[in-house]
N, C-alpha and C positions, 0 to 999 in steps of 0.2 A: 886636726879639726880646726875649722875656722871659727871666728867669733860668732858668726851667724849660727853655726852648728851648736855652740854652747848656749846661745840664747834660746834656740829651739828646745834644747834639753831642759833649760831653766823653765820655760813655759810649760813643759810636760811634767814639771815637779821634781826634777832630779837635783838634789841638794849639792852634789859634787860640781855641777855646772855653776851654781851660785858661788861655790868656793873658788873656782877658777876665775870667775869674773871679779870676785872680791880681791883676789890676789893681784889681778891686773890693774884695778882701778882705785883701790883703797888709798894708796899714797897720793894719787892725783886729787882725790876728794879732800883728803887731809890738808894738802897744800892750799887748795882753794879756800877752805874754811879758815886757815891761818891768815891768808891774804885779806879775808874779810874782818880780821881783827880778833878772832877767837883765840883763847889760850889753848894749850896742849890738850887738857882734859875735855874741853868743850869740842874741840876739833875731832878728837877721837869719838866722842859721842855722836857727832854729826855723821861720821863715817858709818857707825853702827846703825843709826836711824835710816840713812839712805838705803842700806842693804836690807833692812827689815822691810822698808816700803817696797823695794824691788821684789822681795819674796812675796809680800802680800798682794801686790798688783801684777804679778808675773803673767797672768792670763791676758792682761791688757796691753802688754808690750808688743809693739809692732816690729817685726823682724826687718821690714824694709826701711826703717828709719834708723838714725844714728843712736846707738846705745850710749855712746859717750855724751851726746847732747841730752839724752833722757836722764842720765844720772846727775849731770850738772844742773839740770832744771830742778830736780828733787833737792839737791844740795842747797 
């Protein structure tokens, strides 16, 4: 499956698609948060917050746009 496929499954409400995307992007978000000066605990919280927001707003995600840019914007 492609990333686009996982995003489409996420939009449809499939939690396993969220897990796949989390596993792919969590470390990247964490590193960005640390680069912004957050400590370990706060960076982990940011990762969680980003994916909570992704789940809550999944119906608004546009498949034709960059998911990477979307989550970094949330971050």
